[in-house]
Predicted model as a PDB file, atoms N, CA, C, CB and O in Angstrom, pLDDT in the B-factor column:
MODEL        1                                                                  
ATOM      1  N   UNK A   1     104.993  85.586  69.268  1.00 64.00           N  
ATOM      2  CA  UNK A   1     104.993  85.937  70.669  1.00 64.00           C  
ATOM      3  C   UNK A   1     105.722  87.252  70.901  1.00 64.00           C  
ATOM      4  CB  UNK A   1     105.624  84.829  71.489  1.00 64.00           C  
ATOM      5  O   UNK A   1     105.258  88.102  71.661  1.00 64.00           O  
ATOM      6  N   UNK A   2     106.847  87.414  70.254  1.00 71.00           N  
ATOM      7  CA  UNK A   2     107.621  88.647  70.426  1.00 71.00           C  
ATOM      8  C   UNK A   2     106.833  89.852  69.899  1.00 71.00           C  
ATOM      9  CB  UNK A   2     108.985  88.537  69.699  1.00 71.00           C  
ATOM     10  O   UNK A   2     106.880  90.938  70.478  1.00 71.00           O  
ATOM     11  N   UNK A   3     106.117  89.647  68.806  1.00 74.00           N  
ATOM     12  CA  UNK A   3     105.315  90.731  68.240  1.00 74.00           C  
ATOM     13  C   UNK A   3     104.228  91.156  69.221  1.00 74.00           C  
ATOM     14  CB  UNK A   3     104.689  90.300  66.900  1.00 74.00           C  
ATOM     15  O   UNK A   3     103.952  92.347  69.364  1.00 74.00           O  
ATOM     16  N   UNK A   4     103.611  90.196  69.893  1.00 74.00           N  
ATOM     17  CA  UNK A   4     102.572  90.519  70.879  1.00 74.00           C  
ATOM     18  C   UNK A   4     103.152  91.292  72.058  1.00 74.00           C  
ATOM     19  CB  UNK A   4     101.890  89.237  71.380  1.00 74.00           C  
ATOM     20  O   UNK A   4     102.512  92.213  72.565  1.00 74.00           O  
ATOM     21  N   UNK A   5     104.336  90.937  72.493  1.00 74.00           N  
ATOM     22  CA  UNK A   5     104.977  91.647  73.604  1.00 74.00           C  
ATOM     23  C   UNK A   5     105.318  93.069  73.203  1.00 74.00           C  
ATOM     24  CB  UNK A   5     106.244  90.911  74.062  1.00 74.00           C  
ATOM     25  O   UNK A   5     105.105  94.000  73.979  1.00 74.00           O  
ATOM     26  N   UNK A   6     105.839  93.246  72.012  1.00 69.00           N  
ATOM     27  CA  UNK A   6     106.159  94.600  71.539  1.00 69.00           C  
ATOM     28  C   UNK A   6     104.898  95.450  71.379  1.00 69.00           C  
ATOM     29  CB  UNK A   6     106.915  94.532  70.203  1.00 69.00           C  
ATOM     30  O   UNK A   6     104.894  96.634  71.715  1.00 69.00           O  
ATOM     31  N   UNK A   7     103.840  94.844  70.869  1.00 75.00           N  
ATOM     32  CA  UNK A   7     102.579  95.564  70.712  1.00 75.00           C  
ATOM     33  C   UNK A   7     102.019  95.959  72.073  1.00 75.00           C  
ATOM     34  CB  UNK A   7     101.558  94.707  69.943  1.00 75.00           C  
ATOM     35  O   UNK A   7     101.519  97.070  72.248  1.00 75.00           O  
ATOM     36  N   UNK A   8     102.104  95.049  73.029  1.00 76.00           N  
ATOM     37  CA  UNK A   8     101.635  95.337  74.376  1.00 76.00           C  
ATOM     38  C   UNK A   8     102.413  96.495  74.991  1.00 76.00           C  
ATOM     39  CB  UNK A   8     101.755  94.096  75.256  1.00 76.00           C  
ATOM     40  O   UNK A   8     101.817  97.402  75.572  1.00 76.00           O  
ATOM     41  N   UNK A   9     103.717  96.472  74.870  1.00 72.00           N  
ATOM     42  CA  UNK A   9     104.544  97.547  75.423  1.00 72.00           C  
ATOM     43  C   UNK A   9     104.231  98.881  74.757  1.00 72.00           C  
ATOM     44  CB  UNK A   9     106.031  97.217  75.257  1.00 72.00           C  
ATOM     45  O   UNK A   9     104.178  99.913  75.426  1.00 72.00           O  
ATOM     46  N   UNK A  10     104.024  98.866  73.462  1.00 70.00           N  
ATOM     47  CA  UNK A  10     103.702 100.099  72.742  1.00 70.00           C  
ATOM     48  C   UNK A  10     102.359 100.663  73.178  1.00 70.00           C  
ATOM     49  CB  UNK A  10     103.696  99.850  71.239  1.00 70.00           C  
ATOM     50  O   UNK A  10     102.237 101.861  73.429  1.00 70.00           O  
ATOM     51  N   UNK A  11     101.360  99.809  73.267  1.00 72.00           N  
ATOM     52  CA  UNK A  11     100.036 100.277  73.661  1.00 72.00           C  
ATOM     53  C   UNK A  11     100.008 100.745  75.110  1.00 72.00           C  
ATOM     54  CB  UNK A  11      99.012  99.178  73.455  1.00 72.00           C  
ATOM     55  O   UNK A  11      99.350 101.739  75.418  1.00 72.00           O  
ATOM     56  N   UNK A  12     100.701 100.057  75.998  1.00 71.00           N  
ATOM     57  CA  UNK A  12     100.733 100.482  77.395  1.00 71.00           C  
ATOM     58  C   UNK A  12     101.447 101.811  77.562  1.00 71.00           C  
ATOM     59  CB  UNK A  12     101.405  99.427  78.250  1.00 71.00           C  
ATOM     60  O   UNK A  12     100.987 102.674  78.309  1.00 71.00           O  
ATOM     61  N   UNK A  13     102.561 101.981  76.878  1.00 68.00           N  
ATOM     62  CA  UNK A  13     103.279 103.249  77.011  1.00 68.00           C  
ATOM     63  C   UNK A  13     102.481 104.399  76.408  1.00 68.00           C  
ATOM     64  CB  UNK A  13     104.653 103.158  76.341  1.00 68.00           C  
ATOM     65  O   UNK A  13     102.501 105.509  76.939  1.00 68.00           O  
ATOM     66  N   UNK A  14     101.790 104.150  75.323  1.00 68.00           N  
ATOM     67  CA  UNK A  14     100.958 105.193  74.719  1.00 68.00           C  
ATOM     68  C   UNK A  14      99.786 105.549  75.628  1.00 68.00           C  
ATOM     69  CB  UNK A  14     100.441 104.741  73.345  1.00 68.00           C  
ATOM     70  O   UNK A  14      99.483 106.726  75.823  1.00 68.00           O  
ATOM     71  N   UNK A  15      99.131 104.539  76.179  1.00 64.00           N  
ATOM     72  CA  UNK A  15      97.983 104.823  77.037  1.00 64.00           C  
ATOM     73  C   UNK A  15      98.410 105.510  78.328  1.00 64.00           C  
ATOM     74  CB  UNK A  15      97.230 103.536  77.356  1.00 64.00           C  
ATOM     75  O   UNK A  15      97.681 106.363  78.835  1.00 64.00           O  
ATOM     76  N   UNK A  16      99.555 105.165  78.864  1.00 65.00           N  
ATOM     77  CA  UNK A  16     100.031 105.837  80.069  1.00 65.00           C  
ATOM     78  C   UNK A  16     100.388 107.289  79.785  1.00 65.00           C  
ATOM     79  CB  UNK A  16     101.238 105.104  80.645  1.00 65.00           C  
ATOM     80  O   UNK A  16     100.158 108.168  80.616  1.00 65.00           O  
ATOM     81  N   UNK A  17     100.948 107.534  78.618  1.00 62.00           N  
ATOM     82  CA  UNK A  17     101.261 108.907  78.248  1.00 62.00           C  
ATOM     83  C   UNK A  17     100.005 109.736  78.051  1.00 62.00           C  
ATOM     84  CB  UNK A  17     102.096 108.933  76.987  1.00 62.00           C  
ATOM     85  O   UNK A  17      99.960 110.900  78.450  1.00 62.00           O  
ATOM     86  N   UNK A  18      98.992 109.153  77.446  1.00 61.00           N  
ATOM     87  CA  UNK A  18      97.744 109.870  77.225  1.00 61.00           C  
ATOM     88  C   UNK A  18      96.879 109.955  78.471  1.00 61.00           C  
ATOM     89  CB  UNK A  18      96.971 109.215  76.125  1.00 61.00           C  
ATOM     90  O   UNK A  18      95.999 110.810  78.564  1.00 61.00           O  
ATOM     91  N   UNK A  19      97.126 109.076  79.424  1.00 54.00           N  
ATOM     92  CA  UNK A  19      96.331 109.082  80.651  1.00 54.00           C  
ATOM     93  C   UNK A  19      96.548 110.351  81.453  1.00 54.00           C  
ATOM     94  CB  UNK A  19      96.668 107.873  81.503  1.00 54.00           C  
ATOM     95  O   UNK A  19      95.708 110.711  82.278  1.00 54.00           O  
ATOM     96  N   UNK A  20      97.648 111.027  81.226  1.00 55.00           N  
ATOM     97  CA  UNK A  20      97.940 112.250  81.959  1.00 55.00           C  
ATOM     98  C   UNK A  20      97.149 113.443  81.413  1.00 55.00           C  
ATOM     99  CB  UNK A  20      99.433 112.543  81.904  1.00 55.00           C  
ATOM    100  O   UNK A  20      97.192 114.524  82.001  1.00 55.00           O  
ATOM    101  N   UNK A  21      96.434 113.269  80.307  1.00 66.00           N  
ATOM    102  CA  UNK A  21      95.632 114.354  79.751  1.00 66.00           C  
ATOM    103  C   UNK A  21      94.435 114.603  80.665  1.00 66.00           C  
ATOM    104  CB  UNK A  21      95.165 114.020  78.300  1.00 66.00           C  
ATOM    105  O   UNK A  21      93.696 113.677  80.998  1.00 66.00           O  
ATOM    106  N   UNK A  22      94.254 115.823  81.056  1.00 74.00           N  
ATOM    107  CA  UNK A  22      93.146 116.193  81.927  1.00 74.00           C  
ATOM    108  C   UNK A  22      93.626 117.108  83.037  1.00 74.00           C  
ATOM    109  CB  UNK A  22      92.482 114.947  82.516  1.00 74.00           C  
ATOM    110  O   UNK A  22      94.817 117.169  83.340  1.00 74.00           O  
ATOM    111  N   UNK A  23      92.686 117.817  83.636  1.00 81.00           N  
ATOM    112  CA  UNK A  23      93.067 118.771  84.664  1.00 81.00           C  
ATOM    113  C   UNK A  23      92.864 118.267  86.082  1.00 81.00           C  
ATOM    114  CB  UNK A  23      92.302 120.023  84.479  1.00 81.00           C  
ATOM    115  O   UNK A  23      93.452 118.810  87.018  1.00 81.00           O  
ATOM    116  N   UNK A  24      92.060 117.257  86.257  1.00 86.00           N  
ATOM    117  CA  UNK A  24      91.827 116.739  87.598  1.00 86.00           C  
ATOM    118  C   UNK A  24      92.111 115.233  87.612  1.00 86.00           C  
ATOM    119  CB  UNK A  24      90.370 117.036  88.062  1.00 86.00           C  
ATOM    120  O   UNK A  24      92.098 114.585  86.566  1.00 86.00           O  
ATOM    121  N   UNK A  25      92.366 114.683  88.802  1.00 86.00           N  
ATOM    122  CA  UNK A  25      92.591 113.236  88.868  1.00 86.00           C  
ATOM    123  C   UNK A  25      91.401 112.428  88.350  1.00 86.00           C  
ATOM    124  CB  UNK A  25      92.894 112.829  90.297  1.00 86.00           C  
ATOM    125  O   UNK A  25      91.583 111.350  87.784  1.00 86.00           O  
ATOM    126  N   UNK A  26      90.193 112.940  88.538  1.00 88.00           N  
ATOM    127  CA  UNK A  26      89.013 112.224  88.059  1.00 88.00           C  
ATOM    128  C   UNK A  26      89.003 112.128  86.538  1.00 88.00           C  
ATOM    129  CB  UNK A  26      87.740 112.914  88.548  1.00 88.00           C  
ATOM    130  O   UNK A  26      88.777 111.050  85.989  1.00 88.00           O  
ATOM    131  N   UNK A  27      89.243 113.232  85.859  1.00 88.00           N  
ATOM    132  CA  UNK A  27      89.229 113.188  84.391  1.00 88.00           C  
ATOM    133  C   UNK A  27      90.385 112.367  83.859  1.00 88.00           C  
ATOM    134  CB  UNK A  27      89.285 114.598  83.810  1.00 88.00           C  
ATOM    135  O   UNK A  27      90.228 111.660  82.863  1.00 88.00           O  
ATOM    136  N   UNK A  28      91.542 112.444  84.498  1.00 86.00           N  
ATOM    137  CA  UNK A  28      92.661 111.616  84.062  1.00 86.00           C  
ATOM    138  C   UNK A  28      92.369 110.133  84.304  1.00 86.00           C  
ATOM    139  CB  UNK A  28      93.949 112.032  84.793  1.00 86.00           C  
ATOM    140  O   UNK A  28      92.761 109.281  83.507  1.00 86.00           O  
ATOM    141  N   UNK A  29      91.683 109.832  85.400  1.00 89.00           N  
ATOM    142  CA  UNK A  29      91.323 108.445  85.684  1.00 89.00           C  
ATOM    143  C   UNK A  29      90.342 107.890  84.669  1.00 89.00           C  
ATOM    144  CB  UNK A  29      90.736 108.334  87.071  1.00 89.00           C  
ATOM    145  O   UNK A  29      90.486 106.755  84.214  1.00 89.00           O  
ATOM    146  N   UNK A  30      89.342 108.690  84.312  1.00 88.00           N  
ATOM    147  CA  UNK A  30      88.347 108.257  83.323  1.00 88.00           C  
ATOM    148  C   UNK A  30      89.003 108.086  81.957  1.00 88.00           C  
ATOM    149  CB  UNK A  30      87.181 109.274  83.236  1.00 88.00           C  
ATOM    150  O   UNK A  30      88.790 107.081  81.279  1.00 88.00           O  
ATOM    151  N   UNK A  31      89.800 109.074  81.560  1.00 86.00           N  
ATOM    152  CA  UNK A  31      90.480 108.992  80.268  1.00 86.00           C  
ATOM    153  C   UNK A  31      91.417 107.794  80.224  1.00 86.00           C  
ATOM    154  CB  UNK A  31      91.259 110.281  79.988  1.00 86.00           C  
ATOM    155  O   UNK A  31      91.432 107.048  79.245  1.00 86.00           O  
ATOM    156  N   UNK A  32      92.194 107.609  81.280  1.00 86.00           N  
ATOM    157  CA  UNK A  32      93.106 106.474  81.331  1.00 86.00           C  
ATOM    158  C   UNK A  32      92.375 105.149  81.319  1.00 86.00           C  
ATOM    159  CB  UNK A  32      93.972 106.562  82.555  1.00 86.00           C  
ATOM    160  O   UNK A  32      92.820 104.197  80.680  1.00 86.00           O  
ATOM    161  N   UNK A  33      91.250 105.081  82.025  1.00 90.00           N  
ATOM    162  CA  UNK A  33      90.467 103.856  82.045  1.00 90.00           C  
ATOM    163  C   UNK A  33      89.912 103.505  80.680  1.00 90.00           C  
ATOM    164  CB  UNK A  33      89.344 103.980  83.031  1.00 90.00           C  
ATOM    165  O   UNK A  33      89.940 102.343  80.274  1.00 90.00           O  
ATOM    166  N   UNK A  34      89.414 104.493  79.977  1.00 88.00           N  
ATOM    167  CA  UNK A  34      88.862 104.241  78.640  1.00 88.00           C  
ATOM    168  C   UNK A  34      89.947 103.835  77.651  1.00 88.00           C  
ATOM    169  CB  UNK A  34      88.133 105.480  78.127  1.00 88.00           C  
ATOM    170  O   UNK A  34      89.765 102.907  76.863  1.00 88.00           O  
ATOM    171  N   UNK A  35      91.067 104.532  77.696  1.00 87.00           N  
ATOM    172  CA  UNK A  35      92.164 104.173  76.793  1.00 87.00           C  
ATOM    173  C   UNK A  35      92.727 102.797  77.136  1.00 87.00           C  
ATOM    174  CB  UNK A  35      93.280 105.230  76.856  1.00 87.00           C  
ATOM    175  O   UNK A  35      93.024 101.997  76.248  1.00 87.00           O  
ATOM    176  N   UNK A  36      92.866 102.535  78.418  1.00 88.00           N  
ATOM    177  CA  UNK A  36      93.372 101.230  78.838  1.00 88.00           C  
ATOM    178  C   UNK A  36      92.431 100.093  78.463  1.00 88.00           C  
ATOM    179  CB  UNK A  36      93.604 101.223  80.329  1.00 88.00           C  
ATOM    180  O   UNK A  36      92.879  99.019  78.059  1.00 88.00           O  
ATOM    181  N   UNK A  37      91.136 100.326  78.596  1.00 90.00           N  
ATOM    182  CA  UNK A  37      90.160  99.299  78.236  1.00 90.00           C  
ATOM    183  C   UNK A  37      90.211  99.000  76.741  1.00 90.00           C  
ATOM    184  CB  UNK A  37      88.746  99.738  78.639  1.00 90.00           C  
ATOM    185  O   UNK A  37      90.148  97.842  76.329  1.00 90.00           O  
ATOM    186  N   UNK A  38      90.323 100.037  75.946  1.00 87.00           N  
ATOM    187  CA  UNK A  38      90.419  99.827  74.493  1.00 87.00           C  
ATOM    188  C   UNK A  38      91.678  99.074  74.102  1.00 87.00           C  
ATOM    189  CB  UNK A  38      90.382 101.159  73.767  1.00 87.00           C  
ATOM    190  O   UNK A  38      91.631  98.127  73.317  1.00 87.00           O  
ATOM    191  N   UNK A  39      92.796  99.501  74.655  1.00 86.00           N  
ATOM    192  CA  UNK A  39      94.060  98.828  74.376  1.00 86.00           C  
ATOM    193  C   UNK A  39      94.070  97.405  74.905  1.00 86.00           C  
ATOM    194  CB  UNK A  39      95.213  99.606  74.977  1.00 86.00           C  
ATOM    195  O   UNK A  39      94.566  96.495  74.241  1.00 86.00           O  
ATOM    196  N   UNK A  40      93.524  97.210  76.094  1.00 88.00           N  
ATOM    197  CA  UNK A  40      93.468  95.874  76.677  1.00 88.00           C  
ATOM    198  C   UNK A  40      92.590  94.926  75.874  1.00 88.00           C  
ATOM    199  CB  UNK A  40      92.964  95.952  78.095  1.00 88.00           C  
ATOM    200  O   UNK A  40      92.903  93.744  75.733  1.00 88.00           O  
ATOM    201  N   UNK A  41      91.490  95.452  75.350  1.00 88.00           N  
ATOM    202  CA  UNK A  41      90.612  94.622  74.519  1.00 88.00           C  
ATOM    203  C   UNK A  41      91.323  94.192  73.245  1.00 88.00           C  
ATOM    204  CB  UNK A  41      89.322  95.379  74.171  1.00 88.00           C  
ATOM    205  O   UNK A  41      91.199  93.042  72.822  1.00 88.00           O  
ATOM    206  N   UNK A  42      92.060  95.097  72.636  1.00 84.00           N  
ATOM    207  CA  UNK A  42      92.817  94.745  71.429  1.00 84.00           C  
ATOM    208  C   UNK A  42      93.880  93.704  71.718  1.00 84.00           C  
ATOM    209  CB  UNK A  42      93.465  95.982  70.829  1.00 84.00           C  
ATOM    210  O   UNK A  42      94.026  92.730  70.980  1.00 84.00           O  
ATOM    211  N   UNK A  43      94.617  93.914  72.793  1.00 85.00           N  
ATOM    212  CA  UNK A  43      95.681  92.980  73.140  1.00 85.00           C  
ATOM    213  C   UNK A  43      95.101  91.628  73.557  1.00 85.00           C  
ATOM    214  CB  UNK A  43      96.553  93.556  74.265  1.00 85.00           C  
ATOM    215  O   UNK A  43      95.603  90.578  73.154  1.00 85.00           O  
ATOM    216  N   UNK A  44      94.048  91.662  74.363  1.00 87.00           N  
ATOM    217  CA  UNK A  44      93.414  90.418  74.794  1.00 87.00           C  
ATOM    218  C   UNK A  44      92.864  89.611  73.634  1.00 87.00           C  
ATOM    219  CB  UNK A  44      92.308  90.714  75.766  1.00 87.00           C  
ATOM    220  O   UNK A  44      92.984  88.387  73.606  1.00 87.00           O  
ATOM    221  N   UNK A  45      92.257  90.303  72.672  1.00 85.00           N  
ATOM    222  CA  UNK A  45      91.740  89.612  71.498  1.00 85.00           C  
ATOM    223  C   UNK A  45      92.841  89.052  70.618  1.00 85.00           C  
ATOM    224  CB  UNK A  45      90.881  90.541  70.694  1.00 85.00           C  
ATOM    225  O   UNK A  45      92.686  87.982  70.030  1.00 85.00           O  
ATOM    226  N   UNK A  46      93.950  89.767  70.525  1.00 83.00           N  
ATOM    227  CA  UNK A  46      95.053  89.328  69.668  1.00 83.00           C  
ATOM    228  C   UNK A  46      95.848  88.188  70.285  1.00 83.00           C  
ATOM    229  CB  UNK A  46      95.976  90.489  69.376  1.00 83.00           C  
ATOM    230  O   UNK A  46      96.414  87.370  69.561  1.00 83.00           O  
ATOM    231  N   UNK A  47      95.898  88.122  71.602  1.00 85.00           N  
ATOM    232  CA  UNK A  47      96.717  87.103  72.256  1.00 85.00           C  
ATOM    233  C   UNK A  47      95.931  85.877  72.673  1.00 85.00           C  
ATOM    234  CB  UNK A  47      97.389  87.685  73.453  1.00 85.00           C  
ATOM    235  O   UNK A  47      96.523  84.897  73.124  1.00 85.00           O  
ATOM    236  N   UNK A  48      94.630  85.903  72.539  1.00 85.00           N  
ATOM    237  CA  UNK A  48      93.826  84.752  72.889  1.00 85.00           C  
ATOM    238  C   UNK A  48      93.327  84.746  74.328  1.00 85.00           C  
ATOM    239  CB  UNK A  48      94.602  83.530  72.642  1.00 85.00           C  
ATOM    240  O   UNK A  48      92.646  83.805  74.736  1.00 85.00           O  
ATOM    241  N   UNK A  49      93.651  85.772  75.102  1.00 87.00           N  
ATOM    242  CA  UNK A  49      93.181  85.860  76.485  1.00 87.00           C  
ATOM    243  C   UNK A  49      91.693  86.179  76.509  1.00 87.00           C  
ATOM    244  CB  UNK A  49      93.973  86.930  77.267  1.00 87.00           C  
ATOM    245  O   UNK A  49      90.967  85.719  77.391  1.00 87.00           O  
ATOM    246  N   UNK A  50      91.254  86.949  75.564  1.00 88.00           N  
ATOM    247  CA  UNK A  50      89.858  87.374  75.470  1.00 88.00           C  
ATOM    248  C   UNK A  50      89.758  88.878  75.566  1.00 88.00           C  
ATOM    249  CB  UNK A  50      89.013  86.718  76.563  1.00 88.00           C  
ATOM    250  O   UNK A  50      90.423  89.504  76.391  1.00 88.00           O  
ATOM    251  N   UNK A  51      88.932  89.453  74.725  1.00 87.00           N  
ATOM    252  CA  UNK A  51      88.795  90.906  74.691  1.00 87.00           C  
ATOM    253  C   UNK A  51      88.210  91.442  75.993  1.00 87.00           C  
ATOM    254  CB  UNK A  51      87.921  91.326  73.515  1.00 87.00           C  
ATOM    255  O   UNK A  51      88.621  92.506  76.457  1.00 87.00           O  
ATOM    256  N   UNK A  52      87.260  90.727  76.590  1.00 89.00           N  
ATOM    257  CA  UNK A  52      86.649  91.179  77.839  1.00 89.00           C  
ATOM    258  C   UNK A  52      87.640  91.213  78.987  1.00 89.00           C  
ATOM    259  CB  UNK A  52      85.488  90.287  78.201  1.00 89.00           C  
ATOM    260  O   UNK A  52      87.687  92.178  79.748  1.00 89.00           O  
ATOM    261  N   UNK A  53      88.426  90.162  79.108  1.00 91.00           N  
ATOM    262  CA  UNK A  53      89.441  90.111  80.164  1.00 91.00           C  
ATOM    263  C   UNK A  53      90.488  91.191  79.953  1.00 91.00           C  
ATOM    264  CB  UNK A  53      90.110  88.729  80.207  1.00 91.00           C  
ATOM    265  O   UNK A  53      90.897  91.862  80.900  1.00 91.00           O  
ATOM    266  N   UNK A  54      90.916  91.356  78.721  1.00 88.00           N  
ATOM    267  CA  UNK A  54      91.896  92.400  78.409  1.00 88.00           C  
ATOM    268  C   UNK A  54      91.365  93.787  78.707  1.00 88.00           C  
ATOM    269  CB  UNK A  54      92.308  92.317  76.955  1.00 88.00           C  
ATOM    270  O   UNK A  54      92.097  94.645  79.200  1.00 88.00           O  
ATOM    271  N   UNK A  55      90.089  94.011  78.409  1.00 90.00           N  
ATOM    272  CA  UNK A  55      89.483  95.313  78.672  1.00 90.00           C  
ATOM    273  C   UNK A  55      89.398  95.588  80.165  1.00 90.00           C  
ATOM    274  CB  UNK A  55      88.093  95.388  78.047  1.00 90.00           C  
ATOM    275  O   UNK A  55      89.642  96.712  80.605  1.00 90.00           O  
ATOM    276  N   UNK A  56      89.055  94.576  80.945  1.00 91.00           N  
ATOM    277  CA  UNK A  56      88.982  94.754  82.401  1.00 91.00           C  
ATOM    278  C   UNK A  56      90.346  95.077  82.994  1.00 91.00           C  
ATOM    279  CB  UNK A  56      88.415  93.498  83.063  1.00 91.00           C  
ATOM    280  O   UNK A  56      90.477  96.003  83.794  1.00 91.00           O  
ATOM    281  N   UNK A  57      91.347  94.325  82.607  1.00 92.00           N  
ATOM    282  CA  UNK A  57      92.688  94.554  83.134  1.00 92.00           C  
ATOM    283  C   UNK A  57      93.228  95.902  82.655  1.00 92.00           C  
ATOM    284  CB  UNK A  57      93.636  93.414  82.710  1.00 92.00           C  
ATOM    285  O   UNK A  57      93.727  96.692  83.456  1.00 92.00           O  
ATOM    286  N   UNK A  58      93.130  96.160  81.371  1.00 90.00           N  
ATOM    287  CA  UNK A  58      93.630  97.421  80.819  1.00 90.00           C  
ATOM    288  C   UNK A  58      92.907  98.632  81.380  1.00 90.00           C  
ATOM    289  CB  UNK A  58      93.503  97.414  79.319  1.00 90.00           C  
ATOM    290  O   UNK A  58      93.530  99.658  81.653  1.00 90.00           O  
ATOM    291  N   UNK A  59      91.594  98.519  81.553  1.00 91.00           N  
ATOM    292  CA  UNK A  59      90.827  99.624  82.125  1.00 91.00           C  
ATOM    293  C   UNK A  59      91.226  99.920  83.557  1.00 91.00           C  
ATOM    294  CB  UNK A  59      89.351  99.318  82.065  1.00 91.00           C  
ATOM    295  O   UNK A  59      91.335 101.080  83.953  1.00 91.00           O  
ATOM    296  N   UNK A  60      91.445  98.862  84.335  1.00 92.00           N  
ATOM    297  CA  UNK A  60      91.874  99.056  85.720  1.00 92.00           C  
ATOM    298  C   UNK A  60      93.243  99.698  85.822  1.00 92.00           C  
ATOM    299  CB  UNK A  60      91.884  97.739  86.447  1.00 92.00           C  
ATOM    300  O   UNK A  60      93.454 100.619  86.612  1.00 92.00           O  
ATOM    301  N   UNK A  61      94.166  99.209  85.021  1.00 91.00           N  
ATOM    302  CA  UNK A  61      95.515  99.777  85.035  1.00 91.00           C  
ATOM    303  C   UNK A  61      95.500 101.211  84.520  1.00 91.00           C  
ATOM    304  CB  UNK A  61      96.472  98.918  84.189  1.00 91.00           C  
ATOM    305  O   UNK A  61      96.147 102.084  85.099  1.00 91.00           O  
ATOM    306  N   UNK A  62      94.776 101.459  83.451  1.00 89.00           N  
ATOM    307  CA  UNK A  62      94.704 102.811  82.893  1.00 89.00           C  
ATOM    308  C   UNK A  62      94.051 103.798  83.832  1.00 89.00           C  
ATOM    309  CB  UNK A  62      93.955 102.795  81.595  1.00 89.00           C  
ATOM    310  O   UNK A  62      94.515 104.931  83.960  1.00 89.00           O  
ATOM    311  N   UNK A  63      92.980 103.389  84.494  1.00 91.00           N  
ATOM    312  CA  UNK A  63      92.288 104.287  85.434  1.00 91.00           C  
ATOM    313  C   UNK A  63      93.177 104.582  86.633  1.00 91.00           C  
ATOM    314  CB  UNK A  63      90.948 103.666  85.903  1.00 91.00           C  
ATOM    315  O   UNK A  63      93.254 105.724  87.087  1.00 91.00           O  
ATOM    316  N   UNK A  64      93.841 103.566  87.142  1.00 91.00           N  
ATOM    317  CA  UNK A  64      94.734 103.780  88.284  1.00 91.00           C  
ATOM    318  C   UNK A  64      95.894 104.670  87.932  1.00 91.00           C  
ATOM    319  CB  UNK A  64      95.251 102.465  88.803  1.00 91.00           C  
ATOM    320  O   UNK A  64      96.254 105.562  88.700  1.00 91.00           O  
ATOM    321  N   UNK A  65      96.488 104.439  86.771  1.00 88.00           N  
ATOM    322  CA  UNK A  65      97.609 105.263  86.333  1.00 88.00           C  
ATOM    323  C   UNK A  65      97.171 106.697  86.100  1.00 88.00           C  
ATOM    324  CB  UNK A  65      98.228 104.692  85.062  1.00 88.00           C  
ATOM    325  O   UNK A  65      97.860 107.632  86.509  1.00 88.00           O  
ATOM    326  N   UNK A  66      96.041 106.878  85.451  1.00 86.00           N  
ATOM    327  CA  UNK A  66      95.556 108.232  85.181  1.00 86.00           C  
ATOM    328  C   UNK A  66      95.215 108.979  86.440  1.00 86.00           C  
ATOM    329  CB  UNK A  66      94.353 108.187  84.288  1.00 86.00           C  
ATOM    330  O   UNK A  66      95.525 110.164  86.556  1.00 86.00           O  
ATOM    331  N   UNK A  67      94.580 108.316  87.394  1.00 87.00           N  
ATOM    332  CA  UNK A  67      94.175 108.981  88.632  1.00 87.00           C  
ATOM    333  C   UNK A  67      95.370 109.332  89.512  1.00 87.00           C  
ATOM    334  CB  UNK A  67      93.212 108.098  89.405  1.00 87.00           C  
ATOM    335  O   UNK A  67      95.314 110.299  90.272  1.00 87.00           O  
ATOM    336  N   UNK A  68      96.441 108.564  89.419  1.00 88.00           N  
ATOM    337  CA  UNK A  68      97.599 108.798  90.279  1.00 88.00           C  
ATOM    338  C   UNK A  68      98.644 109.736  89.691  1.00 88.00           C  
ATOM    339  CB  UNK A  68      98.243 107.503  90.594  1.00 88.00           C  
ATOM    340  O   UNK A  68      99.600 110.102  90.375  1.00 88.00           O  
ATOM    341  N   UNK A  69      98.474 110.127  88.438  1.00 81.00           N  
ATOM    342  CA  UNK A  69      99.452 111.018  87.829  1.00 81.00           C  
ATOM    343  C   UNK A  69      99.203 112.457  88.263  1.00 81.00           C  
ATOM    344  CB  UNK A  69      99.406 110.906  86.298  1.00 81.00           C  
ATOM    345  O   UNK A  69      98.064 112.873  88.478  1.00 81.00           O  
ATOM    346  N   UNK A  70     100.278 113.194  88.386  1.00 73.00           N  
ATOM    347  CA  UNK A  70     100.181 114.610  88.735  1.00 73.00           C  
ATOM    348  C   UNK A  70     100.112 115.437  87.463  1.00 73.00           C  
ATOM    349  CB  UNK A  70     101.381 115.054  89.610  1.00 73.00           C  
ATOM    350  O   UNK A  70     100.704 115.074  86.447  1.00 73.00           O  
ATOM    351  N   UNK A  71      99.399 116.531  87.519  1.00 65.00           N  
ATOM    352  CA  UNK A  71      99.254 117.377  86.341  1.00 65.00           C  
ATOM    353  C   UNK A  71     100.426 118.277  86.182  1.00 65.00           C  
ATOM    354  CB  UNK A  71      97.999 118.189  86.410  1.00 65.00           C  
ATOM    355  O   UNK A  71     100.477 119.065  85.237  1.00 65.00           O  
TER     356      UNK A  71                                                      
ENDMDL                                                                          
END                                                                             
């Protein structure tokens, strides 16, 4: 359980850092959404929640974070 929490924190912090890549809020939102969906699918599959559910949650969080970050 602790390993899953650490992995989740690592993937979320990495995706949030990379979500700021881009010149406009739209590109940052798309990039963040894609990275979040990938990370969420990995975490969801590893924790038993399901890759699809993890991808939906991670994509939403990543897209929102990317779109709201300032360049």
